[in-house]
N, C-alpha and C positions, 0 to 999 in steps of 0.2 A: 550614390552621391561622391562627389569627389571627397578625397582626404585632405584634410588640411596639411599645412606643411610641418606642424608639431607631430603628426601621426605618421608622417615617412620618414623612416628610420634608414639610416645606411647599412642594410642587412647583407643583400646580395652584394658580391663584389664591391666591398666596402671603399677598396682605395680607388675606387673609380669617381673619385670628387672632381668637382670643376676645376678645370686646367685655368690659373690667370691666365688671361688674353688666349684664350684657346680659339682654335679655327672654326668657323660656324660653316654650315652650309652654305654654298655659294650659287649653284646653277640648279635649274629643273632639269630634268634626265628624260630624254626621248628616245628610249631604245626599246628594242623587242626583250621579252621577257623569257621566251623559249620555253622549255620543258626540263624536268628532271632528267629524261633520259639523255639529253647532252651531256649530264655530267659523268655518263658511263666512261668517257673519255679520259676524265680529269684525275690526276691523283689523288687519292685518300677518299675523294668524294664516292669514287667508285666502290668502296669497301663493302657497301648495302646499298641494295637497290631499292629505295622506298616507292611506295606508289603516288606520294604525292609531293609537291616540291614544285622549285623554279630552277632556272637556269643560273649554276654559280657564275657563268661569263658576264650575264647581265648583272648580276650583283656587282660584280667588281668593278662594272663599268660604272654605277651607281656610284660608289664608295669614292671612286677616282675621280669622277665628277663633282661630289659635293665638299672633297677636302683630302681624300687619301688619307695617308699614315695618321693625320694629325687628328682625326675624327674618333669619337667614341661610339661605337655601334650597339644598337638593341635590336635583337628580334624575338618579341614577345611570343612567337608561333615557330619555335626554332625548329621544328621535326627532327629529321637528322641530322641538322648542323650546316646545311649548304650556306648558309649567309654569313657564318661563322667562321667558316672555313674559308669564304672570298676573302673575310675581313683579314685574318691571318696573311693570306697572300699577296695583300696588298700594305702589311706591318700595320694595320689599323687594331686597336684592341676592340674586343665585344664580349658583349653578354647575351646568352639566349634563356629562356623560358619556355618548357616544353612540359605539359601536363599529363601526356601518356609517358607513362613511365617505363616501357619496354623502349619506346623510339628514343626516349630521353638517355637512357643508356646507351646505347647504339652511337648517338651524337656523342656521349661523354669519352666514348671511347676512341673515335675518330680524332678528337680534339685532344688525347693524351699523345699524340704523335711524336711531339718535341720529347717526350721523355722514353721513347723505344729506340732502342739500339738495334738497327735491321740484323747486326751479325746474331745477336742475343736472341732474336725474335725466330731468325733462321733454325738454330740450334735448338731453341725450345720446340718449334713446331716439329722438326725431324724427330726428338725424342719423344713427343707425344704420338706422333702418325707410328713410330717402331713398337712404343708399347701397345698400340691399339692392333698394331698386325700380329704382333705375338700372343696377344688375349688368346687363349681356346674359345674357338666359334660357338658360343651359345644361340640357343633359340631367342629369335627377338622376344622381351619382356612385354607383359600387358602394360599399357598406358591409355591416355586418352583416344577415343574412338576415332578421332579425324586421322592419327598415326596411321592406323590400321589400313584406311580408305586411300591413306597418299603413298603407302611404301610398299613394295613387296616383303616379305619376312627377312630375306636376307640382305636388302638395302637395309632395312630398319636395323639390325643385327649389327651391321657394319657403322651405323651412324650412332647408336648406342656405345658401341666399343671405344669410339672416338671421343664419346662424351663421360664413360667411366674414365679414361685418361687424362681427360682434362680435369676432372674431379680432384687427380693427384697433382696437379700441379700447384706448387705453393702459392699461396695467396699473395706474398709479398711483390711490392711493384706493380707494374701496369701489364706485364707478360701476358697474365692470365686471362687479364681482360681482353686484351688483343684476341689472345686465341680463341676465347669464348666466341668475339665477334667473326673469326675467320672460319668456326663450324656454322654458326648462325647463317652467314652469309651463302652456304651452300646446300642448304634444306631443300629448295626448289629446284635446283637443277639436278639434286639427285633422286627426283621423284618422276615417276614417269605418267603422271596425271594432270590434270589442268591447273597448274599451281603457277601460272603466271604472274607478274606483279601487277595484278590488279585487287578489287576489293576483297572478291571471294574466290576461295579454293574450288575447283570445280571436281570432284572426283570421279565424275561419269566420263569427263574428257581424258583424253591423252596425247603424249607428247611422241615425236617419233624417236627422239634418245632422252635417255638420263644417264648423267654422271655416275662412274664410280665414288664412293665416298671419300675413299683413300686417295686416289686421284685428284678428285675435286678438292681436297683440303691441302694436299700439297702445293697444287697450282696457286691455291687463295692465298698461302701463306708466302709463295713467292711474290705475289703481283704484291703483297703489303711490303715485303723486304725493299721492292722496285721503287714503290711511292714514297717510302720513307725516306730514300736517298735524293729524291727528287726535292721533297717538303723541306727537308734538313738544309739542302743546300740554297734554296730559293726563298723560304716563307719566312716570315718574322714576328708577324703580331702575335699578341696573347689574346686567348678566349676561353671563355668558360661557360657553364651550362647548368643552371638548377632546374631539378625536375619540381617544376611550380606552375600555378594558373595565373595567366596572366591578367584575370580579373581582380585578383587580391594579393597577387605576390610585391612585397616590400622592398623596392631598389632606391638605389641612392637618389637623393632629390638634387634635379638640377644637373644631372651627370653625362646625359648623353645629347651628343648633337643630330645624331640620324637614326631612323629606325626603317629596316627594310625586311619586309614580313610578307606572309602570304596566308593569312587567316583561313579557317576552314569556310567552304561556300554552304550555302544552305541548300544544297542539291541531292541530299539522302544519302552521301556519301558516309558510310561506316567506318570512321579510322580506328573506332576499337577492333573490329572484323578484319583488319587490313594485315595486322599481325599475328592472326588466330594459330596459324600454323606453327611460326616460329615460339609462341609463348605456349603451346601447348608441348612442344617438345622438351621447353626447358620444366616444364611442370607449373608454369605459371597460372595457367587455366587447366581446367579439366574438360569442359565442353564450352560450348556456345553460351550458355547461360549464366557462366562466370565472367563472361565478357564486362557485362554492367557495373556489377560490383567492385571488379579490379581494375576498369580502366573507364569506360565509356562516362559515368556520372561524374567522373573530374574534368571533362571536357565541354567545350562550348557546344551546345546543342544544336547539330547540325544534320540530323537525321530522325527520321519517323520512329525507331525503333529506342532511341533516346527519350523522346518526348513522352511515347508510351508507357516505356519502363517506369518513369518518373512520376506518372499519372499526372500530369500538370493542368491546372485548370486555367482554361483561356482568360476568364476572368480577372482570377486573380495576378498572372501575369502582367496584362494590359494595364492594370492598376499601379505598376510599379513607376516610380515618378522619373525615373531618367528615360522613360520611353514617352514622355510627354511632348517632346519636339516632333514627333513622327505621328503622334497617336490618330491626328484625323485621318491619315492616309494608312498607317498599318491596320488600323481596327476594321474597316471595310473589308481588306483585302484576307485578311482571317477570318472573319465572318462568312466570307464567300468559300473559303477551302473548308469550312466546318460543313456549309451547306452541301457542296458538293463531293464532299466524300463519302456520304451516303449511297451515293449513286455509283461508287466505284466497288469493283471485287476486294480491295484490299483494306476499304476504310481507311487509311494511313491516316495520323493524326499531324497531317502538315501544318494544320492552325495553330497547334500549340507549338510545334517546332519552329515555325516562322517568328511567333513572338517570343520564344525563349532565345532565339539564335540573336535577335535585336537587342534582347536586353543583356546578352552575354558580352555582345560587341560594346556597347554602349558604357557597361561596366568597364570594361578594358580601356575604353577612352579615358573614363575619368580616371583610372588608375594609372596610365601613363603620362596624364599631363603634369604631375608634379615633377616626374624624372627628365623631362625634356628642358634642354637650355633654350633663353630666347633665340629666335631665330631658326630654331631646330627645323627640319624637314622629316615627313614620315611617310614612305611609300607602300602601301598595300597593293600588292595584286589580288584582284579581287573577280569574282565573275559573278553574273546576276543569275535568276531564277525564275521557274514557272511550274511549281508544283501542279498536278492536274489540269495543266495551262493557264492558271492563274499566275499572270506576272507578277515578279517583287524585284523593284526598281534598286537593288542593293547597292550601289556606289551612290544614289543619291540620297537614301537614307543613313547610310553610314557617315556621310559626308556631313549632313544636319547634326547626326550624335555628336561627332568630333566639335563642331561650334560649340555647341551646348556644353561641352566638357570643358570649354575655354582657349580652344585653338582657333587659330585666325582666320584663315580661309581655305579652301579645297578645291581642286579641277582632276577632271577625270580624262584618262587619256585611251581610246579602245585601241588593242594590240589585235586582236582576231574575233572573228566570229564563231560561236559555237553551235552546237545542236543543228548543223548542218549536214552531217555526213552519215547518221547511223540510220539504217532502215528502219530498225525496231524502236527508236525514239516515240515517247509516249505523246508531242504534241507538237504543232507547228510554228510555237513562238519562238523569233529568233531571239538568240541570245549571246552574249557578247563575254569577253574578259579584258581586262586593262588595269592600268595602275593608277589608283586613287592617291593624288599627293597631297599632305594636308600640310599644312603650315603652322610652326607654333610661333 
């Protein structure tokens, strides 16, 4: 249920109280969202390539169209900070919420750029690199099994030398965190196996080239310094991020003009697994089995691994009152998924995944409603789904759940077709991606 105004306290970003006479969004947006890969040409955005996200240029256009620097922007599924950095680039204020602790830390480091002096970063990076190079070469130390699958011993030993040197950096200030991100960002390019920026690491595949850790680290620090010079000269907005769950996080009542976000899609993408290599290197997890405890259980349920690990029961999820507005359509789809899965080799628990996914988004709508100003707009980049070939009309159901949470109306604009290229696709149901715009 939606919380009452008395329950919504100005906890996160408390100074984002409503401005007297503040600007409200003025126009609908009709532009392409692109993809995160577009961001790899943009300063600061490219500090870490996240396998999920959307185009920063698109977000910037949305913010400028809706009111520009006068706006206060919220991203409840902030990921690695795309929307927050885009808001800063046009001078707007922004707050992000991200439940994945490792990804939230990446975004937090990116957003620290106003506090980082590029000369000091250059010098600190050179000192760290010199210390790592000077260390007596030791054999690679034992660690999570995934690291041994992804790196030859000599490469892993160099990465560990860089990590050892990083651990000696004084914790004061933000330089230590920025150097942490520089080392994190080179882990995949230094591996000769299949560590491209997708959901899974593929140790049985190989790449043509793998970077030397020392040269990759030096180049990454140099890139960071160049980007800092650009951002400090041209950006001006203020942004913050909290490691928090969009379903329950307490944000300031009536503080935000605009939401621009992309929630998880219910397409069995395991966001917890997307950073398993990096989390293994830093000791956050020891193996795949740790992912649910450390990450997945706090996220919106969008993969069958999540629903299976939580041992969800369909009847119990469907009984949640916030699902009532779509229950007459949601329940038959979930029952059909439960029926057909027994004929499939994996018997994946898509039936409870879909139910839990919409429960999580319904709770998010109810949690967002008190935070939005009158006349606000919310732009959700979303895609539909068809697990086991059973179609799930995400944009329609999410729109109805938004109305039930107290929002005014919704519209959907398709941006592109999906499930049209892959030869190994599991079904022939046409899918799409687009922008669900909700008016508050």
